[in-house]
Backbone of each chain as nested JSON, in Angstrom:
{
  "chains": [
    {"id": "A", "residues": [
      {"number": 1, "name": "MET", "atoms": {"N": [71.823, 181.404, -113.131], "CA": [71.407, 180.275, -112.275], "C": [72.648, 179.548, -111.778]}},
      {"number": 2, "name": "SER", "atoms": {"N": [72.815, 179.502, -110.462], "CA": [74.019, 178.864, -109.912], "C": [73.864, 177.347, -109.883]}},
      {"number": 3, "name": "LEU", "atoms": {"N": [74.983, 176.659, -109.761], "CA": [74.979, 175.199, -109.64], "C": [74.689, 174.849, -108.192]}},
      {"number": 4, "name": "LYS", "atoms": {"N": [73.534, 174.24, -107.959], "CA": [73.159, 173.908, -106.58], "C": [73.874, 172.627, -106.138]}},
      {"number": 5, "name": "PRO", "atoms": {"N": [74.308, 172.588, -104.865], "CA": [75.059, 171.428, -104.376], "C": [74.371, 170.084, -104.633]}},
      {"number": 6, "name": "LEU", "atoms": {"N": [73.052, 170.005, -104.374], "CA": [72.385, 168.711, -104.554], "C": [72.25, 168.344, -106.034]}},
      {"number": 7, "name": "ASN", "atoms": {"N": [72.155, 169.363, -106.907], "CA": [72.148, 169.065, -108.345], "C": [73.505, 168.558, -108.788]}},
      {"number": 8, "name": "SER", "atoms": {"N": [74.527, 169.149, -108.209], "CA": [75.891, 168.726, -108.506], "C": [76.101, 167.279, -108.069]}},
      {"number": 9, "name": "LEU", "atoms": {"N": [75.463, 166.926, -106.93], "CA": [75.561, 165.566, -106.416], "C": [74.896, 164.583, -107.384]}},
      {"number": 10, "name": "LYS", "atoms": {"N": [73.815, 165.051, -108.034], "CA": [73.1, 164.213, -109.0], "C": [74.031, 163.778, -110.142]}},
      {"number": 11, "name": "GLU", "atoms": {"N": [74.924, 164.688, -110.521], "CA": [75.89, 164.399, -111.589], "C": [76.805, 163.236, -111.217]}},
      {"number": 12, "name": "SER", "atoms": {"N": [76.974, 163.028, -109.905], "CA": [77.896, 161.985, -109.443], "C": [77.233, 160.629, -109.25]}},
      {"number": 13, "name": "LEU", "atoms": {"N": [75.91, 160.548, -109.449], "CA": [75.23, 159.256, -109.297], "C": [75.893, 158.22, -110.202]}},
      {"number": 14, "name": "SER", "atoms": {"N": [76.093, 157.016, -109.668], "CA": [76.756, 155.903, -110.372], "C": [78.256, 156.086, -110.54]}},
      {"number": 15, "name": "ASN", "atoms": {"N": [78.815, 157.165, -109.987], "CA": [80.268, 157.36, -110.051], "C": [80.907, 157.117, -108.688]}},
      {"number": 16, "name": "ARG", "atoms": {"N": [82.219, 156.83, -108.72], "CA": [82.966, 156.683, -107.474], "C": [83.175, 158.067, -106.86]}},
      {"number": 17, "name": "VAL", "atoms": {"N": [82.931, 158.156, -105.544], "CA": [83.139, 159.426, -104.837], "C": [83.96, 159.184, -103.564]}},
      {"number": 18, "name": "ILE", "atoms": {"N": [84.609, 160.243, -103.104], "CA": [85.278, 160.227, -101.803], "C": [84.43, 161.055, -100.849]}},
      {"number": 19, "name": "VAL", "atoms": {"N": [84.052, 160.465, -99.723], "CA": [83.232, 161.166, -98.736], "C": [84.038, 161.307, -97.456]}},
      {"number": 20, "name": "GLU", "atoms": {"N": [84.379, 162.531, -97.117], "CA": [85.159, 162.794, -95.899], "C": [84.168, 163.121, -94.779]}},
      {"number": 21, "name": "LEU", "atoms": {"N": [84.328, 162.428, -93.631], "CA": [83.401, 162.619, -92.513], "C": [84.115, 163.209, -91.31]}},
      {"number": 22, "name": "LYS", "atoms": {"N": [83.326, 163.771, -90.414], "CA": [83.86, 164.259, -89.134], "C": [84.475, 163.086, -88.368]}},
      {"number": 23, "name": "GLY", "atoms": {"N": [85.464, 163.35, -87.549], "CA": [86.047, 162.311, -86.699], "C": [87.055, 161.437, -87.415]}},
      {"number": 24, "name": "GLY", "atoms": {"N": [87.622, 161.928, -88.552], "CA": [88.707, 161.2, -89.218], "C": [88.266, 160.011, -90.039]}},
      {"number": 25, "name": "ARG", "atoms": {"N": [86.952, 159.899, -90.305], "CA": [86.46, 158.791, -91.132], "C": [86.344, 159.214, -92.584]}},
      {"number": 26, "name": "GLU", "atoms": {"N": [86.514, 158.236, -93.475], "CA": [86.351, 158.501, -94.903], "C": [85.744, 157.275, -95.569]}},
      {"number": 27, "name": "PHE", "atoms": {"N": [84.84, 157.503, -96.516], "CA": [84.295, 156.418, -97.331], "C": [84.634, 156.678, -98.787]}},
      {"number": 28, "name": "ARG", "atoms": {"N": [84.963, 155.623, -99.514], "CA": [85.078, 155.704, -100.968], "C": [84.133, 154.665, -101.523]}},
      {"number": 29, "name": "GLY", "atoms": {"N": [83.263, 155.088, -102.43], "CA": [82.315, 154.131, -102.966], "C": [81.547, 154.713, -104.133]}},
      {"number": 30, "name": "THR", "atoms": {"N": [80.686, 153.891, -104.73], "CA": [79.858, 154.336, -105.854], "C": [78.572, 154.935, -105.303]}},
      {"number": 31, "name": "LEU", "atoms": {"N": [78.303, 156.183, -105.678], "CA": [77.114, 156.868, -105.164], "C": [75.861, 156.312, -105.833]}},
      {"number": 32, "name": "ASP", "atoms": {"N": [74.984, 155.702, -105.003], "CA": [73.787, 155.066, -105.55], "C": [72.535, 155.901, -105.267]}},
      {"number": 33, "name": "GLY", "atoms": {"N": [72.626, 156.801, -104.267], "CA": [71.466, 157.625, -103.959], "C": [71.766, 158.619, -102.865]}},
      {"number": 34, "name": "TYR", "atoms": {"N": [70.851, 159.588, -102.697], "CA": [71.0, 160.599, -101.646], "C": [69.63, 161.211, -101.402]}},
      {"number": 35, "name": "ASP", "atoms": {"N": [69.509, 162.012, -100.332], "CA": [68.263, 162.746, -100.102], "C": [68.596, 164.176, -99.674]}},
      {"number": 36, "name": "VAL", "atoms": {"N": [67.569, 164.932, -99.29], "CA": [67.762, 166.361, -98.98], "C": [68.66, 166.608, -97.767]}},
      {"number": 37, "name": "HIS", "atoms": {"N": [68.825, 165.59, -96.902], "CA": [69.703, 165.752, -95.731], "C": [71.161, 165.458, -96.076]}},
      {"number": 38, "name": "MET", "atoms": {"N": [71.414, 165.088, -97.343], "CA": [72.722, 164.635, -97.79], "C": [73.073, 163.272, -97.19]}},
      {"number": 39, "name": "ASN", "atoms": {"N": [72.027, 162.535, -96.705], "CA": [72.228, 161.116, -96.409], "C": [72.587, 160.452, -97.735]}},
      {"number": 40, "name": "LEU", "atoms": {"N": [73.505, 159.485, -97.691], "CA": [74.008, 158.883, -98.921], "C": [73.844, 157.369, -98.907]}},
      {"number": 41, "name": "VAL", "atoms": {"N": [73.698, 156.776, -100.082], "CA": [73.809, 155.319, -100.23], "C": [75.056, 155.054, -101.072]}},
      {"number": 42, "name": "LEU", "atoms": {"N": [75.996, 154.305, -100.522], "CA": [77.236, 153.983, -101.229], "C": [77.331, 152.485, -101.46]}},
      {"number": 43, "name": "ARG", "atoms": {"N": [77.649, 152.089, -102.695], "CA": [77.846, 150.67, -103.036], "C": [79.334, 150.369, -103.118]}},
      {"number": 44, "name": "GLN", "atoms": {"N": [79.684, 149.116, -102.892], "CA": [81.1, 148.694, -102.918], "C": [81.96, 149.734, -102.193]}},
      {"number": 45, "name": "ALA", "atoms": {"N": [81.574, 149.989, -100.949], "CA": [82.232, 151.06, -100.198], "C": [83.45, 150.549, -99.437]}},
      {"number": 46, "name": "GLU", "atoms": {"N": [84.453, 151.399, -99.37], "CA": [85.625, 151.133, -98.534], "C": [85.618, 152.19, -97.448]}},
      {"number": 47, "name": "GLU", "atoms": {"N": [85.82, 151.726, -96.201], "CA": [85.807, 152.662, -95.086], "C": [87.221, 152.832, -94.558]}},
      {"number": 48, "name": "PHE", "atoms": {"N": [87.626, 154.067, -94.403], "CA": [88.956, 154.365, -93.886], "C": [88.84, 155.097, -92.561]}},
      {"number": 49, "name": "MET", "atoms": {"N": [89.707, 154.742, -91.618], "CA": [89.753, 155.456, -90.334], "C": [91.172, 155.997, -90.214]}},
      {"number": 50, "name": "ASN", "atoms": {"N": [91.312, 157.306, -90.148], "CA": [92.62, 157.959, -90.11], "C": [93.527, 157.454, -91.243]}},
      {"number": 51, "name": "GLY", "atoms": {"N": [92.957, 157.329, -92.442], "CA": [93.721, 156.958, -93.628], "C": [93.948, 155.465, -93.815]}},
      {"number": 52, "name": "GLU", "atoms": {"N": [93.494, 154.661, -92.848], "CA": [93.714, 153.218, -92.903], "C": [92.422, 152.491, -93.286]}},
      {"number": 53, "name": "LEU", "atoms": {"N": [92.519, 151.563, -94.269], "CA": [91.331, 150.811, -94.683], "C": [90.885, 149.897, -93.54]}},
      {"number": 54, "name": "VAL", "atoms": {"N": [89.638, 150.058, -93.094], "CA": [89.16, 149.208, -92.006], "C": [88.092, 148.207, -92.452]}},
      {"number": 55, "name": "LYS", "atoms": {"N": [87.344, 148.519, -93.505], "CA": [86.262, 147.622, -93.908], "C": [85.839, 147.855, -95.352]}},
      {"number": 56, "name": "ARG", "atoms": {"N": [85.411, 146.753, -96.0], "CA": [84.754, 146.868, -97.311], "C": [83.334, 146.384, -97.145]}},
      {"number": 57, "name": "THR", "atoms": {"N": [82.377, 147.112, -97.685], "CA": [80.976, 146.7, -97.573], "C": [80.304, 146.751, -98.935]}},
      {"number": 58, "name": "GLU", "atoms": {"N": [79.256, 145.922, -99.072], "CA": [78.491, 145.885, -100.321], "C": [77.665, 147.165, -100.465]}},
      {"number": 59, "name": "VAL", "atoms": {"N": [77.012, 147.54, -99.355], "CA": [76.2, 148.768, -99.386], "C": [76.147, 149.389, -97.994]}},
      {"number": 60, "name": "THR", "atoms": {"N": [76.211, 150.707, -97.933], "CA": [76.208, 151.423, -96.653], "C": [75.414, 152.724, -96.794]}},
      {"number": 61, "name": "ILE", "atoms": {"N": [74.652, 153.041, -95.735], "CA": [73.985, 154.347, -95.657], "C": [74.856, 155.255, -94.79]}},
      {"number": 62, "name": "VAL", "atoms": {"N": [75.178, 156.434, -95.279], "CA": [75.929, 157.406, -94.471], "C": [74.973, 158.534, -94.089]}},
      {"number": 63, "name": "ARG", "atoms": {"N": [74.9, 158.842, -92.796], "CA": [74.014, 159.919, -92.346], "C": [74.625, 161.283, -92.679]}},
      {"number": 64, "name": "GLY", "atoms": {"N": [73.806, 162.155, -93.283], "CA": [74.299, 163.41, -93.853], "C": [74.977, 164.359, -92.89]}},
      {"number": 65, "name": "ASP", "atoms": {"N": [74.583, 164.348, -91.609], "CA": [75.143, 165.364, -90.706], "C": [76.606, 165.114, -90.351]}},
      {"number": 66, "name": "ASN", "atoms": {"N": [77.174, 163.97, -90.761], "CA": [78.594, 163.705, -90.529], "C": [79.483, 164.168, -91.681]}},
      {"number": 67, "name": "VAL", "atoms": {"N": [78.854, 164.527, -92.804], "CA": [79.629, 164.804, -94.022], "C": [80.36, 166.141, -93.923]}},
      {"number": 68, "name": "ILE", "atoms": {"N": [81.66, 166.125, -94.242], "CA": [82.413, 167.378, -94.395], "C": [82.419, 167.758, -95.874]}},
      {"number": 69, "name": "TYR", "atoms": {"N": [82.852, 166.826, -96.737], "CA": [82.736, 167.075, -98.172], "C": [82.571, 165.778, -98.953]}},
      {"number": 70, "name": "ILE", "atoms": {"N": [82.085, 165.917, -100.183], "CA": [81.961, 164.791, -101.117], "C": [82.732, 165.186, -102.369]}},
      {"number": 71, "name": "SER", "atoms": {"N": [83.664, 164.369, -102.76], "CA": [84.507, 164.699, -103.901], "C": [84.3, 163.692, -105.036]}},
      {"number": 72, "name": "PRO", "atoms": {"N": [83.817, 164.16, -106.197], "CA": [83.582, 163.242, -107.315], "C": [84.909, 162.721, -107.883]}}
    ]},
    {"id": "B", "residues": [
      {"number": 1, "name": "MET", "atoms": {"N": [68.586, 155.03, -108.897], "CA": [68.992, 155.632, -107.613], "C": [68.197, 155.013, -106.47]}},
      {"number": 2, "name": "VAL", "atoms": {"N": [68.877, 154.692, -105.382], "CA": [68.233, 154.151, -104.174], "C": [68.324, 155.198, -103.086]}},
      {"number": 3, "name": "MET", "atoms": {"N": [67.17, 155.755, -102.699], "CA": [67.176, 156.763, -101.63], "C": [67.497, 156.072, -100.307]}},
      {"number": 4, "name": "PRO", "atoms": {"N": [68.228, 156.778, -99.419], "CA": [68.62, 156.175, -98.135], "C": [67.456, 155.541, -97.359]}},
      {"number": 5, "name": "GLN", "atoms": {"N": [66.302, 156.237, -97.294], "CA": [65.167, 155.693, -96.532], "C": [64.619, 154.406, -97.172]}},
      {"number": 6, "name": "ASN", "atoms": {"N": [64.71, 154.315, -98.507], "CA": [64.243, 153.099, -99.185], "C": [65.11, 151.903, -98.833]}},
      {"number": 7, "name": "LEU", "atoms": {"N": [66.413, 152.156, -98.708], "CA": [67.318, 151.07, -98.331], "C": [67.053, 150.622, -96.893]}},
      {"number": 8, "name": "LEU", "atoms": {"N": [66.7, 151.598, -96.019], "CA": [66.342, 151.246, -94.635], "C": [65.091, 150.378, -94.627]}},
      {"number": 9, "name": "GLU", "atoms": {"N": [64.113, 150.753, -95.447], "CA": [62.874, 149.981, -95.536], "C": [63.172, 148.536, -95.948]}},
      {"number": 10, "name": "LYS", "atoms": {"N": [64.086, 148.385, -96.918], "CA": [64.46, 147.061, -97.398], "C": [65.246, 146.274, -96.362]}},
      {"number": 11, "name": "SER", "atoms": {"N": [65.84, 146.997, -95.388], "CA": [66.666, 146.333, -94.38], "C": [65.869, 145.878, -93.168]}},
      {"number": 12, "name": "LEU", "atoms": {"N": [64.568, 146.174, -93.141], "CA": [63.727, 145.752, -92.013], "C": [63.785, 144.24, -91.855]}},
      {"number": 13, "name": "GLU", "atoms": {"N": [63.819, 143.792, -90.583], "CA": [63.89, 142.362, -90.238], "C": [65.222, 141.736, -90.632]}},
      {"number": 14, "name": "ARG", "atoms": {"N": [66.19, 142.569, -90.97], "CA": [67.528, 142.057, -91.265], "C": [68.512, 142.593, -90.233]}},
      {"number": 15, "name": "VAL", "atoms": {"N": [69.66, 141.911, -90.125], "CA": [70.683, 142.358, -89.172], "C": [71.482, 143.5, -89.797]}},
      {"number": 16, "name": "VAL", "atoms": {"N": [71.657, 144.552, -89.04], "CA": [72.421, 145.705, -89.529], "C": [73.555, 146.021, -88.54]}},
      {"number": 17, "name": "ASN", "atoms": {"N": [74.602, 146.631, -89.102], "CA": [75.727, 147.082, -88.293], "C": [75.73, 148.606, -88.351]}},
      {"number": 18, "name": "ILE", "atoms": {"N": [75.708, 149.242, -87.183], "CA": [75.587, 150.703, -87.131], "C": [76.803, 151.308, -86.437]}},
      {"number": 19, "name": "HIS", "atoms": {"N": [77.451, 152.26, -87.105], "CA": [78.546, 153.013, -86.486], "C": [77.983, 154.26, -85.836]}},
      {"number": 20, "name": "LEU", "atoms": {"N": [78.389, 154.53, -84.603], "CA": [77.953, 155.749, -83.922], "C": [79.091, 156.778, -83.888]}},
      {"number": 21, "name": "LYS", "atoms": {"N": [78.702, 158.024, -83.642], "CA": [79.674, 159.124, -83.682], "C": [80.793, 158.98, -82.657]}},
      {"number": 22, "name": "ASP", "atoms": {"N": [80.515, 158.345, -81.514], "CA": [81.558, 158.232, -80.487], "C": [82.449, 157.005, -80.69]}},
      {"number": 23, "name": "GLY", "atoms": {"N": [82.274, 156.295, -81.836], "CA": [83.149, 155.16, -82.13], "C": [82.541, 153.817, -81.793]}},
      {"number": 24, "name": "ARG", "atoms": {"N": [81.418, 153.808, -81.073], "CA": [80.74, 152.545, -80.764], "C": [80.159, 151.899, -82.013]}},
      {"number": 25, "name": "GLU", "atoms": {"N": [80.022, 150.583, -81.977], "CA": [79.309, 149.873, -83.037], "C": [78.153, 149.125, -82.417]}},
      {"number": 26, "name": "ILE", "atoms": {"N": [76.994, 149.163, -83.065], "CA": [75.832, 148.414, -82.597], "C": [75.425, 147.443, -83.709]}},
      {"number": 27, "name": "THR", "atoms": {"N": [75.2, 146.194, -83.336], "CA": [74.71, 145.203, -84.294], "C": [73.399, 144.64, -83.769]}},
      {"number": 28, "name": "GLY", "atoms": {"N": [72.388, 144.567, -84.631], "CA": [71.118, 144.012, -84.191], "C": [70.129, 143.929, -85.328]}},
      {"number": 29, "name": "LYS", "atoms": {"N": [68.973, 143.29, -85.061], "CA": [67.956, 143.165, -86.101], "C": [67.102, 144.433, -86.123]}},
      {"number": 30, "name": "LEU", "atoms": {"N": [67.016, 145.046, -87.307], "CA": [66.241, 146.282, -87.461], "C": [64.751, 145.957, -87.538]}},
      {"number": 31, "name": "THR", "atoms": {"N": [63.99, 146.431, -86.537], "CA": [62.55, 146.146, -86.573], "C": [61.727, 147.408, -86.817]}},
      {"number": 32, "name": "GLY", "atoms": {"N": [62.365, 148.589, -86.787], "CA": [61.622, 149.807, -87.088], "C": [62.536, 151.002, -87.235]}},
      {"number": 33, "name": "TYR", "atoms": {"N": [62.021, 152.05, -87.882], "CA": [62.777, 153.301, -88.02], "C": [61.78, 154.416, -88.306]}},
      {"number": 34, "name": "ASP", "atoms": {"N": [62.228, 155.659, -88.205], "CA": [61.36, 156.775, -88.598], "C": [62.149, 157.782, -89.434]}},
      {"number": 35, "name": "GLU", "atoms": {"N": [61.514, 158.915, -89.742], "CA": [62.132, 159.897, -90.644], "C": [63.354, 160.574, -90.023]}},
      {"number": 36, "name": "TYR", "atoms": {"N": [63.546, 160.455, -88.696], "CA": [64.727, 161.031, -88.046], "C": [65.888, 160.05, -88.021]}},
      {"number": 37, "name": "MET", "atoms": {"N": [65.673, 158.863, -88.589], "CA": [66.643, 157.777, -88.549], "C": [66.748, 157.185, -87.134]}},
      {"number": 38, "name": "ASN", "atoms": {"N": [65.765, 157.515, -86.25], "CA": [65.661, 156.772, -84.994], "C": [65.344, 155.34, -85.388]}},
      {"number": 39, "name": "MET", "atoms": {"N": [65.871, 154.365, -84.62], "CA": [65.669, 152.971, -84.999], "C": [65.308, 152.105, -83.792]}},
      {"number": 40, "name": "VAL", "atoms": {"N": [64.57, 151.036, -84.062], "CA": [64.318, 150.015, -83.053], "C": [65.091, 148.768, -83.482]}},
      {"number": 41, "name": "LEU", "atoms": {"N": [65.917, 148.263, -82.564], "CA": [66.724, 147.08, -82.849], "C": [66.402, 146.0, -81.848]}},
      {"number": 42, "name": "GLU", "atoms": {"N": [66.424, 144.753, -82.316], "CA": [66.247, 143.619, -81.406], "C": [67.51, 142.781, -81.361]}},
      {"number": 43, "name": "SER", "atoms": {"N": [67.72, 142.092, -80.243], "CA": [68.925, 141.29, -80.013], "C": [70.185, 142.121, -80.287]}},
      {"number": 44, "name": "ALA", "atoms": {"N": [70.163, 143.341, -79.786], "CA": [71.259, 144.265, -80.09], "C": [72.484, 143.993, -79.222]}},
      {"number": 45, "name": "GLU", "atoms": {"N": [73.647, 144.184, -79.846], "CA": [74.922, 144.079, -79.132], "C": [75.723, 145.344, -79.365]}},
      {"number": 46, "name": "GLU", "atoms": {"N": [76.378, 145.8, -78.313], "CA": [77.21, 147.0, -78.41], "C": [78.671, 146.568, -78.375]}},
      {"number": 47, "name": "ASP", "atoms": {"N": [79.486, 147.173, -79.241], "CA": [80.927, 146.915, -79.229], "C": [81.648, 148.25, -79.072]}},
      {"number": 48, "name": "ARG", "atoms": {"N": [82.3, 148.401, -77.922], "CA": [82.978, 149.643, -77.59], "C": [84.474, 149.341, -77.523]}},
      {"number": 49, "name": "ASN", "atoms": {"N": [85.175, 149.541, -78.639], "CA": [86.604, 149.214, -78.737], "C": [86.893, 147.784, -78.293]}},
      {"number": 50, "name": "GLY", "atoms": {"N": [86.069, 146.833, -78.77], "CA": [86.299, 145.43, -78.445], "C": [85.598, 144.961, -77.183]}},
      {"number": 51, "name": "GLU", "atoms": {"N": [85.089, 145.898, -76.398], "CA": [84.369, 145.553, -75.169], "C": [82.892, 145.355, -75.513]}},
      {"number": 52, "name": "LYS", "atoms": {"N": [82.431, 144.073, -75.475], "CA": [81.078, 143.784, -75.959], "C": [80.065, 143.711, -74.839]}},
      {"number": 53, "name": "ARG", "atoms": {"N": [78.837, 144.085, -75.174], "CA": [77.764, 144.084, -74.189], "C": [76.453, 143.75, -74.906]}},
      {"number": 54, "name": "ARG", "atoms": {"N": [75.673, 142.815, -74.326], "CA": [74.365, 142.48, -74.91], "C": [73.327, 143.44, -74.361]}},
      {"number": 55, "name": "LEU", "atoms": {"N": [72.541, 144.02, -75.256], "CA": [71.571, 145.018, -74.828], "C": [70.135, 144.588, -75.075]}},
      {"number": 56, "name": "GLY", "atoms": {"N": [69.917, 143.578, -75.922], "CA": [68.552, 143.148, -76.22], "C": [67.842, 144.148, -77.106]}},
      {"number": 57, "name": "THR", "atoms": {"N": [66.626, 144.528, -76.716], "CA": [65.868, 145.496, -77.522], "C": [66.374, 146.903, -77.226]}},
      {"number": 58, "name": "LEU", "atoms": {"N": [66.446, 147.701, -78.289], "CA": [67.083, 149.009, -78.181], "C": [66.324, 150.021, -79.027]}},
      {"number": 59, "name": "ILE", "atoms": {"N": [66.123, 151.218, -78.472], "CA": [65.638, 152.34, -79.281], "C": [66.812, 153.288, -79.418]}},
      {"number": 60, "name": "LEU", "atoms": {"N": [67.26, 153.466, -80.645], "CA": [68.464, 154.25, -80.908], "C": [68.072, 155.583, -81.523]}},
      {"number": 61, "name": "ARG", "atoms": {"N": [68.557, 156.678, -80.929], "CA": [68.24, 158.005, -81.472], "C": [69.116, 158.29, -82.693]}},
      {"number": 62, "name": "GLY", "atoms": {"N": [68.47, 158.73, -83.77], "CA": [69.133, 158.853, -85.068], "C": [70.309, 159.801, -85.133]}},
      {"number": 63, "name": "ASN", "atoms": {"N": [70.32, 160.836, -84.267], "CA": [71.384, 161.844, -84.388], "C": [72.762, 161.305, -84.014]}},
      {"number": 64, "name": "ASN", "atoms": {"N": [72.839, 160.122, -83.421], "CA": [74.133, 159.525, -83.059], "C": [74.76, 158.695, -84.177]}},
      {"number": 65, "name": "VAL", "atoms": {"N": [73.981, 158.49, -85.247], "CA": [74.403, 157.547, -86.295], "C": [75.393, 158.174, -87.275]}},
      {"number": 66, "name": "VAL", "atoms": {"N": [76.442, 157.421, -87.623], "CA": [77.339, 157.808, -88.712], "C": [76.966, 157.018, -89.971]}},
      {"number": 67, "name": "SER", "atoms": {"N": [76.901, 155.672, -89.839], "CA": [76.593, 154.859, -91.014], "C": [75.856, 153.591, -90.62]}},
      {"number": 68, "name": "ILE", "atoms": {"N": [75.126, 153.045, -91.58], "CA": [74.341, 151.821, -91.37], "C": [74.666, 150.86, -92.509]}},
      {"number": 69, "name": "THR", "atoms": {"N": [75.06, 149.633, -92.152], "CA": [75.371, 148.627, -93.175], "C": [74.538, 147.377, -92.936]}},
      {"number": 70, "name": "PRO", "atoms": {"N": [73.633, 147.023, -93.872], "CA": [72.909, 145.76, -93.734], "C": [73.886, 144.593, -93.937]}},
      {"number": 71, "name": "ILE", "atoms": {"N": [73.808, 143.568, -93.075], "CA": [74.734, 142.433, -93.228], "C": [73.98, 141.11, -93.333]}}
    ]}
  ]
}
Protein backbone atom coordinates (compact mmCIF):
# COMPACT_ATOMS: atom_id res chain seq x y z
CA MET A 1 0.00 0.00 0.00
CA SER A 2 1.60 3.25 -1.13
CA LEU A 3 1.55 6.51 0.82
CA LYS A 4 -1.16 8.61 -0.81
CA PRO A 5 -0.45 12.35 -1.15
CA LEU A 6 -3.61 13.45 0.69
CA ASN A 7 -2.92 10.99 3.53
CA SER A 8 0.56 12.38 3.75
CA LEU A 9 -0.98 15.85 3.97
CA LYS A 10 -3.08 14.64 6.92
CA GLU A 11 0.17 13.97 8.81
CA SER A 12 1.00 17.66 8.47
CA LEU A 13 -2.22 18.95 10.06
CA SER A 14 -1.38 21.41 12.88
CA ASN A 15 2.23 21.63 11.65
CA ARG A 16 4.05 24.47 9.91
CA VAL A 17 4.32 23.90 6.16
CA ILE A 18 5.87 25.68 3.18
CA VAL A 19 3.50 26.00 0.22
CA GLU A 20 5.11 26.97 -3.08
CA LEU A 21 2.67 28.41 -5.64
CA LYS A 22 2.77 29.19 -9.34
CA GLY A 23 3.82 32.75 -10.19
CA GLY A 24 6.61 33.07 -7.58
CA ARG A 25 4.31 33.11 -4.54
CA GLU A 26 4.96 31.19 -1.35
CA PHE A 27 3.03 30.75 1.90
CA ARG A 28 4.39 29.53 5.22
CA GLY A 29 1.82 28.71 7.84
CA THR A 30 0.18 26.14 10.11
CA LEU A 31 -1.93 23.69 8.12
CA ASP A 32 -5.44 23.76 9.60
CA GLY A 33 -7.34 21.94 6.86
CA TYR A 34 -7.55 20.80 3.25
CA ASP A 35 -9.94 19.13 0.81
CA VAL A 36 -9.77 16.83 -2.24
CA HIS A 37 -8.79 19.74 -4.53
CA MET A 38 -5.77 20.43 -2.30
CA ASN A 39 -7.41 23.73 -1.29
CA LEU A 40 -5.73 24.61 2.00
CA VAL A 41 -6.51 26.54 5.19
CA LEU A 42 -3.39 28.13 6.69
CA ARG A 43 -3.24 29.85 10.10
CA GLN A 44 -0.68 32.49 11.09
CA ALA A 45 0.38 32.57 7.46
CA GLU A 46 3.24 34.55 5.99
CA GLU A 47 3.04 35.37 2.31
CA PHE A 48 6.17 35.77 0.23
CA MET A 49 6.42 37.18 -3.29
CA ASN A 50 9.70 36.33 -5.04
CA GLY A 51 11.26 35.49 -1.66
CA GLU A 52 10.17 38.75 0.00
CA LEU A 53 7.71 38.81 2.93
CA VAL A 54 4.69 40.82 1.80
CA LYS A 55 1.97 40.02 4.36
CA ARG A 56 1.10 38.20 7.58
CA THR A 57 -2.45 36.95 8.00
CA GLU A 58 -4.40 35.22 10.76
CA VAL A 59 -6.05 32.79 8.35
CA THR A 60 -5.99 32.29 4.58
CA ILE A 61 -7.58 29.89 2.10
CA VAL A 62 -5.25 28.85 -0.74
CA ARG A 63 -6.90 27.49 -3.89
CA GLY A 64 -5.44 24.08 -4.77
CA ASP A 65 -4.85 24.62 -8.49
CA ASN A 66 -2.04 27.11 -7.74
CA VAL A 67 -0.03 24.67 -5.62
CA ILE A 68 3.32 23.41 -6.94
CA TYR A 69 4.37 21.64 -3.74
CA ILE A 70 3.72 21.49 0.00
CA SER A 71 6.70 20.84 2.22
CA PRO A 72 6.21 19.75 5.85
CA MET B 1 -9.37 20.61 11.05
CA VAL B 2 -11.21 23.41 9.20
CA MET B 3 -12.11 22.48 5.64
CA PRO B 4 -11.66 25.35 3.15
CA GLN B 5 -15.38 25.48 2.25
CA ASN B 6 -16.32 25.68 5.95
CA LEU B 7 -14.10 28.71 6.39
CA LEU B 8 -15.79 30.32 3.35
CA GLU B 9 -19.18 29.64 4.93
CA LYS B 10 -17.99 31.35 8.12
CA SER B 11 -16.75 34.31 6.07
CA LEU B 12 -20.18 35.11 4.61
CA GLU B 13 -21.25 38.74 5.20
CA ARG B 14 -17.67 39.60 6.10
CA VAL B 15 -15.07 41.57 4.16
CA VAL B 16 -12.52 39.38 2.39
CA ASN B 17 -9.33 40.10 0.48
CA ILE B 18 -8.82 37.94 -2.61
CA HIS B 19 -5.60 37.51 -4.59
CA LEU B 20 -6.04 36.65 -8.26
CA LYS B 21 -3.64 34.78 -10.52
CA ASP B 22 -2.78 37.86 -12.60
CA GLY B 23 -1.67 39.81 -9.49
CA ARG B 24 -4.89 41.77 -8.96
CA GLU B 25 -6.41 42.08 -5.50
CA ILE B 26 -10.15 42.29 -4.88
CA THR B 27 -11.63 43.43 -1.57
CA GLY B 28 -15.34 43.22 -0.84
CA LYS B 29 -18.11 41.77 1.29
CA LEU B 30 -18.67 38.07 0.57
CA THR B 31 -22.38 37.46 0.04
CA GLY B 32 -22.24 34.07 -1.70
CA TYR B 33 -20.09 31.26 -3.08
CA ASP B 34 -20.44 27.83 -4.65
CA GLU B 35 -18.50 24.56 -4.90
CA TYR B 36 -16.33 25.99 -7.73
CA MET B 37 -15.22 28.82 -5.44
CA ASN B 38 -17.17 31.25 -7.66
CA MET B 39 -18.09 34.15 -5.38
CA VAL B 40 -20.52 37.04 -5.14
CA LEU B 41 -19.02 40.19 -3.62
CA GLU B 42 -20.64 43.47 -2.69
CA SER B 43 -18.99 46.91 -2.50
CA ALA B 44 -16.03 45.36 -4.28
CA GLU B 45 -12.83 47.23 -5.04
CA GLU B 46 -10.10 46.16 -7.43
CA ASP B 47 -6.44 46.98 -6.83
CA ARG B 48 -4.18 46.49 -9.83
CA ASN B 49 -0.62 47.36 -8.76
CA GLY B 50 -1.90 50.31 -6.73
CA GLU B 51 -4.41 51.41 -9.37
CA LYS B 52 -7.78 51.24 -7.58
CA ARG B 53 -11.22 50.92 -9.09
CA ARG B 54 -14.67 50.62 -7.45
CA LEU B 55 -16.70 47.82 -8.95
CA GLY B 56 -19.71 47.48 -6.64
CA THR B 57 -21.38 44.08 -6.92
CA LEU B 58 -19.22 41.43 -8.52
CA ILE B 59 -19.53 37.80 -9.59
CA LEU B 60 -16.03 36.37 -9.51
CA ARG B 61 -15.19 33.11 -11.29
CA GLY B 62 -13.36 30.76 -8.94
CA ASN B 63 -10.64 29.59 -11.34
CA ASN B 64 -8.91 33.00 -11.10
CA VAL B 65 -8.44 32.80 -7.33
CA VAL B 66 -5.07 32.21 -5.63
CA SER B 67 -6.00 32.94 -2.01
CA ILE B 68 -8.80 34.32 0.16
CA THR B 69 -8.22 36.09 3.48
CA PRO B 70 -11.13 37.16 5.72
CA ILE B 71 -10.34 40.58 7.25
